[in-house]
C-alpha positions, 0 to 999 in steps of 0.5 A: 188563255187558249183562243179558238182560231180559224185559218184565213188561207192566204198561202200554200201549206205543207203536209206529209204528202208535199206542198198543197194549196189550202184553197184546193178542197175542204177535205184538205182543210180538214186534214191540216193541223195547226198548233197556234192554240197550244193544242193540235187542232184541225182548222175546221174546228176553230171558230176565230181567225188565223192566218197561216203562211206555209213553208213554200209561200214563206220561201217565195216571199223571202226570195222577193223580199226577206224582211219579215215585216214585209212578208207579213204585210203581204199575207196578213190583211190586218197587219200594218204596212212594213216600215222597211227598216230595222224597226216595227215601231208602229207595227199593229195587228188590227190596230193593236200591239201584238206579241211575237213568239218563236216556237212559243217563246216570247220575243216582244219587250212590252215593258219597254217596246224596242220595236225589234220583235219581228226581226229576231230570227231569220226567214231561213230558220222558219218553217211556217208562221201562225198569226192569231188575229184579235185580242189574246191572252194565250201567252200573257202580257202583250197580245192585245192585238194578236199573236205572231208565232214563228215555227222553226224548221222541222226535221225531214223523215230521212237519215240525212238531208241538206239544203243550200241556198245562195241568193244575190240581190241588186238594185236595177235602177242604180246598181252601184254599191247595192249588191247583197248576198245571202247564204244559208245551209240547213241539215236535217234528218231522223235516225232511229229515235233521234231527229235533228235540224241544224241551220246557219245563215250569213248575209250582207245587204247592199246600199238601199236606194230609192226609185230615183237612184238616191241613197236612202237615209240609213237611219234605222235602215236595213241597208249595209247590214250584216246578219247571222243566224244559227238554229239547232233543234234536237228531238228524241222519242223515248217511246211512242208516248214520251218525247223531248225537244230542245231548240236553240236559236241565235240571231245577230243583225248589225248595220255598218253604213258608210253613209249618214242620214240628212234631215227630211222636209215633209212634203218637200224632200226626203231624208237621204244618205250622204258619205260619212261614218258613225261609230254607233252600230245600230241593230240587234247585237244578239237575240238568244232563244232556248226552248226545252219541251217535254210531251207525253201521254198519261192515260187519256191526258196529254201533257206538255211541259216547256221551259224557255229563255230569251235574251235580246239586245237592241241598239238604236243608232246614236240614242240608246239601247234596250236589254230584255230577258225572259225566263219562263215555264208552262204546264199544259194538260189536255184531257178528252171526255166522251159525252152522251150522243154524238158529243165530246168534250176536251179540257185544256188546263195548266199554269204559266210562269214568266219572269221578264226583266227589261232596262233601257240604257244610253250608249254609255250604259247609263240608265235611261229607265230603271231596271224593270222586273215583272213576275207572272203566275197564270193558271188557265182553263179552256173547254172545247165541245163538239156537239152533234159532230158539226157544232164546235163550242169553246169557252175559257178563262185565264187568271194572271197575277203580275208582280212589278218591281223597279229599281232606283233611277238617278238622271242628272240631279233628280233621284227617283226611288224604286218601288213595287206593286202587284196587279191581277187580270182575268180574261175570258173567251168564247166561240162557236162554229158550224162546219157541216156545210162545205160551202158555208161555215160560219163562226163567231167569237168573243175574246179578251186580251191585255197589256200592261203597256210601255211603262218604261216610256213613262218611267224614263222621265223620272216618274215613280211607279207609285205615281202611275197606274200600270194595271193591265189594260184589257181589250175586248174583241168581237169577231164574226165570219164565214168561210167555204169552198164552192167548186174551185173557189175558196173564200173567207170574210171576217168582221171585227170590233175591238174596244179598250178603255185605255188606248194610246196616242203620241205627240211630239212635244219637243224634237225627239221627245214624245208625250203619251195620252190614254183614252177609250178607243173603238176599232172596227174592220173587215177582212176578206180572202179569196182563192180560185183554182181556175185550172190545174195550172192557173190560180188567182188570189186576193185579200182586202183589209179595211179598218177604222176607229174612233176615240174619246179624248174627253172621256165622256162617251162621245167617241167623236175623234179619229184615231191617228195613222200610227194605229189605224192602217189605210185600206190594203188590197192585194192580189196574185196570179200564179201559173204552173207553166210546166211541171218544173217551171212556176211563175207568179206576179203579186200586187199590194196596194196601200191606200191614202188616209188624210183625216186631220187638218194641217194645224193638227199635224203631228206624230200620226196625224200627217196625211198618208199618200199610199202606194201600189207595188208589184212583184215578180217571181219565177223558179225552175226545178232541175234534179237537185237544183232550183233556180229562182228569180224575183223582182221586188217593186217591179215597176220602180214605184216612187213612194213613201212607206206609211211609217215615213208619213206617220213620223212626217216632220217629227224628229227633224224629218229623220224618218221621212224616207222613200221606199226602195226602188226595183231590186232583183234577186237571183237564188240557187238552191241545192237539195241533197 
């Protein structure tokens, strides 16, 4: 289903004229085009909430901290705080699970959530990021909380260009063993009808240390990790109306630590790293993505046909691994119509096909879950009306047919036969926006999304598919908001309300073994973004993300229980100051503050119910441009704050405190970029 969207401008963006701030003028907002809705649209025509992280801002954030979950935390008000690890197990968007895409190709593994989908490509291969907030079935299963779409590098409109980046990092509190490097190369250009992008990256991170200089436990960590990425994109214009694009991306990230993790004691001491070694190399041995797209015009109708493939392998240190591959195709058609008066209509319609295969195995390649297969066929229809030039009205529907098949499973002496079943899902959306006034542009929308849930988590316990209900779980999302420009000020304010009959809650039953319960949930929140161009050389920005919710554990309509901290993120506030000291010299400082959340009594402490203490981090960034060289310097955690990431306290004492780790201390990053 194609959902309407509104840019929540938290970052700078690029157009053909170069780098621009989205907060500068309304005219620039009208010129800016997004593709997150599967059609190209001006952002003043979409009545819902989207965050766009532009190329310039993405590279600046990557210089401070190149972990993608950390970048999203900084820029997306409704995004969960970074776990500062290989995983995003508790990663949520507005309290719901999200679907990650690379150029529209799904990376998430909803049949058995591996929690690695945010780290399936390197930042150096990404041009910009589009985040669609709220329930969305635009690409099918998994988008109950929204969609995060990584858009890969675009070719420059010259015959040949080259960009080389060399980054060095070091912990300033305790430098020993913490040195890391990052080298990436990008070639791009256009010759005649052919354009291309070729990217390569290799990196190794050093030992991760906390503010007191102690080695952070490497358990699922990102220290001492080697990372490789290779991207190739080719495009060919057969004519002005017909084009073919081919994209391939390979990502590899493996940790090989000289340390092993200790056990932490919640509220007393964190898990740390002590000298030792393990033969099990955790991380992502490979993520392979291939996308072939044809676009063409036939009269007034624009056609987009895409075929894609994705194959991801995730290894979980000392435990198990997840294999997941996706094959799919999409037919997307768009036809405009002229109506009487100053009115127009556009119909977007088509059909999606998806084959999802996922399996979890132990380190000896024995089945932990049965082989799980899901085939999906989904036709959709979306309408867009522009009435009296300034009213945008959208409505759409998507029908999804889901066919499941699981293999036999034998664990120990217990045998569970395979089975199959078929389910259907129908989801709707509607939205309206009024964009005549520069200073006041209100919108409202309703959208539905669905997810079949993490069925592998249940099936791995030798439970038959016939014994559980894996029908799609719908999420209803209501959203109202307003944005506008008043002189040099740009503002956005959005409120949302999200409901589902089958929200999830986890509890540790025995060490490392977790039970899952489902119950009705309601989540609500408020998000705000503001940007001020004080002068031509000084800009101020800020954001606020608040959410809370209730659940109904007795299923009697009372909604009298708090939702735990693995779903509800604490209050988040951010701010930044950017100065253009000279035409060649930039300087900025940013802050993010994660609040505390302590809503459960001590006798209820378990997964997600331990108190969250919160923290505040400051970062510094500066760059100086010479003729073809740019020197950049950044400091992450400028004041060496001593803190626990939210995920550490969500896990608390579970799994014998292995996840109870401190966050990283002060890290300096120096980069040299050469552009030819």
